[in-house]
C-alpha positions in Angstrom: 39.0 -60.4 22.5 39.4 -60.2 18.7 37.9 -62.8 16.4 39.8 -65.4 14.4 38.9 -63.6 11.2 40.5 -60.3 12.6 43.7 -62.2 13.6 43.9 -63.8 10.2 43.4 -60.4 8.5 46.0 -58.7 10.6 48.5 -61.5 10.0 48.0 -61.4 6.3 48.4 -57.7 6.3 51.7 -58.0 8.1 52.9 -60.7 5.7 51.9 -58.6 2.7 53.7 -55.5 4.1 56.9 -57.4 4.9 57.0 -60.0 2.1 54.8 -58.8 -0.7 52.2 -60.8 -2.5 54.3 -63.6 -4.1 56.3 -64.4 -1.0 53.2 -64.3 1.2 51.6 -66.9 -1.1 54.8 -69.0 -0.8 54.8 -68.7 3.0 51.2 -69.9 3.2 52.0 -72.7 0.8 55.0 -73.9 2.9 53.0 -73.7 6.1 50.2 -75.8 4.6 52.5 -78.3 2.9 54.8 -78.8 5.9 52.1 -79.1 8.6 54.0 -76.4 10.4 54.1 -76.6 14.2 55.0 -73.1 15.5 55.7 -74.2 19.0 58.1 -76.9 17.9 59.8 -74.5 15.5 60.3 -71.9 18.3 61.7 -74.6 20.6 64.2 -75.7 18.0 65.0 -72.1 17.0 66.1 -71.2 20.6 67.5 -74.6 21.6 70.9 -74.3 23.2 70.7 -70.6 24.0 71.6 -69.5 27.5 69.0 -67.4 29.3 71.2 -64.3 28.6 71.4 -65.1 24.9 67.6 -65.7 24.7 67.0 -62.4 26.5 69.3 -60.5 24.2 67.6 -62.0 21.1 64.2 -61.1 22.6 65.2 -57.5 23.3 66.8 -57.1 19.8 63.6 -58.5 18.2 61.4 -56.1 20.1 63.5 -53.2 19.0 63.3 -54.1 15.4 59.7 -55.3 15.2 57.4 -52.3 14.5 54.3 -54.4 15.4 55.5 -55.2 18.9 53.3 -53.8 21.7 55.0 -52.0 24.6 
């Protein structure tokens, strides 16, 4: 099991790679300001999708995401 520090480090590295420094700082500011609830956001994001649509979205995401483990 990896430590919380390692998870945070990997997450920041991903954000920096994909967003750059300025957008990473903005992302963190929004998360802190909005009291972001990831679980609620995911539920709202996929609300109304059929199981087939959800599966298609998951497969498409895994194909595009270079950090996805297989």
